[in-house]
N, C-alpha and C positions, 0 to 999 in steps of 0.2 A: 482522868481522861473521860469525856463524855460518851454516852451511848452512841450518839450520832457519828462521833469521830471514829469509834471502833468499827462501826459498819462501814464508814467512808473508806477506811484503809483497805477493805476488801475489793472495792470497785473502782478506786481512784486511778488504777493502771489504765483502765478503759477510758475513763473520763479525760485523762491528760492526752491520750492520743486522739480521741475524738475532738477535744478542744483544739488542738494543733491543726487537725485536718479541716475543721470548720472554718478557722481563720484563713487558711490558704485557699480552700476550694469551694467554699459555699456559695459564692456568687456565680459559679459556673452552672449550677443545677437548675433546671426548669422541668416542669412536669412532662412536656413533650416538645420535641424538636422536628423541624422538617429540613430538607435540603441535604440529607446524608444519603448518598447513593448507596453506601455500604449497608446501612441499616435496612434498606429496602430489599436486600438479598435474602433475608431469612425466610424461609418457607414454612408452611404449616407443618410439613413433616420435619421435625427438628433433626439436625445432624450436628453432632458435637464436633467432628473434625472440620466441617464446613464453617461452623460458628467460630471456632479458634482461628481459622484461616482469615475470616473477616475481621476479627479483633486484631489480629497481626497486621492487617493492612491499614488500620486506623492511624491517622497522623495526629490525632487530637483526643483529649479526654472526652470531648462531647460526643465524638463518633462512638466510643465505647458505650457511653451512657445511652445512646440512641438504640444500639444493638440490644442491651440489656432491657430497655424499656419495651422494645417489641416483643422479645422472647417471653418476658413476663406477661404481657397482655395476651399473647397467643397461647402459652403453655402453662401459665401459673408461676407463682413465687417459689413453690417447692422446687420445681426444676431448675429455675433460674439460680436459686441459692446453691443447688447441687453443682451446677456448672461452675459457679463462682468458687466453690470449695476446692476446685482442682487448681491446675496451672494455667488457666486461661489468661490471666493477667501478666504473666512473665513477660517482661520487657515492654508492657504498656505504660502509657502516661496516666492512666486513671488509677486513683488510690482505692484500694479495696473498700474502705469504709463508705466512701461516696458512692461506689457502685451498688453496695447493699442498701444504701439510702435510696438510690433510684429504683431498686427493685420493690422496696417497700412502698414507696410512693406510687409506683405504676400499678401495684396490685390493688389499689383502692378505686373502684369505679362507682361504688355506691356505699351507703351507710352500712349495709349488711356485711360488707366485706371487712369491715374494722376488726370485730372480734375474732372473725374466722382467721384472719392473718396474724393478729397479735398472738393467737394460740400456737403459732409456729415458733418454737424455742430455738432460735438461731443465735449461736455464740459468735458467728462470723464477724470478723473486721469490726470489733468494738461496737456491737449491736446497731450497726448502721441500718439494718433492716427494720428494727422496731422504730427507730427514730423517723424513717421515712414513712411507715405506716401511719404514725401518729400525725405527721405533718400532712399527709394526703388526706386524712380524715378532716382536717381543719378546713379543707377547701370544699367539702361536701355538706357541712353542717352550718346552720345559722349560728351567730354568736350566742344566743340563748341555748340553743341545742348543745352547742359545743361545751359550754360551761356545765350544762346537766350531765354531759357524757364523760366529763373529765375524770370523776372517780372511778369509772369502769375501765379506763383505758389500760391499766397495767394489773388488773385483777386476775388475769389469766395465768400469771406466773406463780409458781410455788417457791422458787429459790430467790433468796435475798438478792444475790448479785443481778439476776435478771429483773426483778422488781424494781430495784433502784437505778439500773441502767436505763430501764424503760422510762422511769420518772424523769431522769436527766434529759432523756430525748423529748419528753412531753414539755419541759421547760423551754427547750429550744423552739419547738413547734408553737407554743403559746406567743412567744415574741413575734414570730413570723405571721401567726394568725391575726394578731391584734396590731399589726404594722409598727412594731417597735415600741408599743406602749407597755412600759415595764410595770406600771401600776396594775393595769389589767391582767398582765401575766401573774403578778403576785396574787390577785384575787383568785385566779384559777388554782394556784399552788395552795392557797388557804383552804381550799375544798377538802384537802387531806388533813388528817389529824396532826397535831403538833409533834415534831420530831423528825426522824429520818425522811419520811415521805415528802414534807415541805421543803426540807433541806435540799434534797436531790432535785426536786422539781425546780426550785428557784436557783439552784446552782447551774442548771442548764439554760435557765432564762437569763440570767445576768451574763453568762458566758456569751450567749447569742447576741445579746444587746451590746455588749462591750466590743465584741469582735466585728462589729459593722464598720469596716474601714471605708466604705463609701458614703457614711453619713456626712452630709455637706457641712453641718454646723458643729462638727466635733471640736474644732479649734475654739468656737464660741463657747461651747460647754466648759472646756477647760479654763478658758478666761473668766467665765461667770463664777467658777468656784476658786479662782485665784490659784490654780494649779493643785488645790486640794480635793481631788475628785472623790476622795473617801467620803466627803460630806454628803454625797448623794445617797449613801447608805442609811443616813440618819431618817430617811423617809420610811425605813423599814425597821425602825427600832421597836415597833410594837410587837414583833414576833422574833424570838431569839434565833429560830431556824432561818428566817429570811435574812436577818442581819448577818448571820455567820456566813451565809452563801454570798452575800453582797460583798463583805470586806475580803472574801476569798477570791473574787473575780474581777472586781472593779478595775484592777490594775491592768487588766487586758486592754484597756483604752490606749495605754502607752505602747502597744504594738503597732499602732498606726505609724507608718514610715515617716510622715511629715512630723510627728511628735517626737520620735526618736532622735531626730537630727537636732532638736532643740535642747537635748540633755547633753551639756558639755562634759561633766564628770559623772559618768553613770554610777560609778561605785559610791561616791559620796551622795549622789542624789537619791539612790535606793536606800542607802543607809538611814537617810533622814526619813524615808517612808517606813523603815523598820522602827523608828522611834514612835511613829503613830501606833504600830502595832503593839508597842510596849505599854500604851496607855489602856489597852483593852484587858479584859479578865478572861472570861469564858471563850472569847473569840480570838485570843492572841495566836494560838496555834494555826487556826484557819487563814489568818491574815498573813502570817510569816510564810505559810505554804504557798499562798496565792502570789505573793511578790516573787518568791523564789522560782515559782513556775514560769512567771512571766519573764524574769531575768534569763533563765535558762533557756527559754525559747529564742531570745535574742543571741545567746551564745551559739545555739545550733544553727541559726541562720547566718552567722557571721557578723551581726552588728555589733556584738561585744566580744572582747578577747577573754576567754575563759579564765586563763590564769590570773587576770586582774582581780578576780573574785575569789582568790584562794582563801582569804582570811575574812570574807564577807560576813560569815556567821559569828564571828568572835564577839562583836559588840552585843548583839541581841542575846547570845547565849549567856554572857557574863552579867548583863544588867537585868535580864527579865525572865529567861526561862531556865537558867541554870546550865551546868556543863552537860547534863544529860540531854538537853534540848539541842545541843550542838549537832548531835547525830541527826535529829529530826530536820533541823534547818539544812545541814549540808546534804542529806539524802534528797531532799526536794530540790536542791540546787543542781544536783547531777543526774536526777532521775529521768527527765525528759530527753536530755541529749543521749543518755544510754539507751532509753526505750526506743528511740528513733532508728537504732541501728538493726539492720536485719541480721547481721552476723554477731552472735553473742560474744564471740571472742574479742570483739571490739569494746565491750562494755568497760572492762578495766582500764584500758589506755585512755578511753574518752573521759573516764572519771579522773584519772591522774593528770590529764591535761589541764583540768580545772583546778583540782585541790592539791596537786603535787603527789609525789611518790609517798611523802611522809604521811599522808592523810589515811582515812579509814576506808579506802576505796573498795578493798576486798570484801569488807563487811557490807557495804552498800550494794555491791554487786550480788551477794548472797541475798540480801533483803529483797532486791528486785526479782531474783529468780523465784524466791518464796511466793510473791505476789502473782508472778506469771503462771507458776503451778496451780495456785488457787483459782486463777481466772481461766484456766484451761488454754493458755497460750501455747500453740504447738512448738514454739521455739524452746520452750522449757520441758517438753516431754522427751 
């Protein structure tokens, strides 16, 4: 197992959640909004009870984002994060990761704010705050300055989980900053040394690029590659870390609702994609993991029936990665649907709905809990 993959296991819990939330909510976020009467009610003298009342009155996620934008600008990111760490979002339509993202982005008024805010070690909501800070920085710097500044973005962190989650957020921000130009984003990630730094940076970049459901030419892109979107990754064969990230996330293109409808037999179709993974060597595990993450998200959203995929990992395990690899394959098939549950008591039944009672679901629940404890997820404490 590669060094990159061992490190990846420690932070992938965060990245999976972040990836799912980016796909669903990213297009809702802007730097500032107007027209929210509720947001204008925040006074200079911050009152938590009043703020919670304002959040409770919000009828949309945008309204909550406006409230946190204003409180961040008036009282600073630390107070806003402290508020977010409580129960303020209970019953709210706004996802915690994206609220933290808004706080980070709103905290950046000038270049000098970047390092100051990155120094705040917030574990909240899958590192949404760090993601927002980095994206906010992209709007304050020229392209040349941005590329010069990139190696400094995540240097404030001492813990590997924070460093690599920060780099993953940087990858997302690079694609946004360079208007969807994946090659430019790759150039930014290449400013880091070969290995985990590049991997996590480009992992976020390809995820952001692939999740862009509003891209008008996505169908044309699929047709250009004759359905074999994995060929896009050949552009990054020059670097093992970039290529590994690409074959892990390129499949997210197929989360586009219009493309899902064109797949008549999902199990057979995705098993054919697993055959592609089988042609790889060093990147096989990343490829299988990415496919299963994409499939499991469709199970979670109801596009696919989970039980149809009960034996999905049999072929790839037998032909390519061995029977020990079956556990890795199955774990990533059930991991995202389990992780999405607020109630941890639902982990086991969710897994068994997919793999059946005869599967290794209890083992996978234990594996997920171990990851959650390492990542300081409060559900596992």
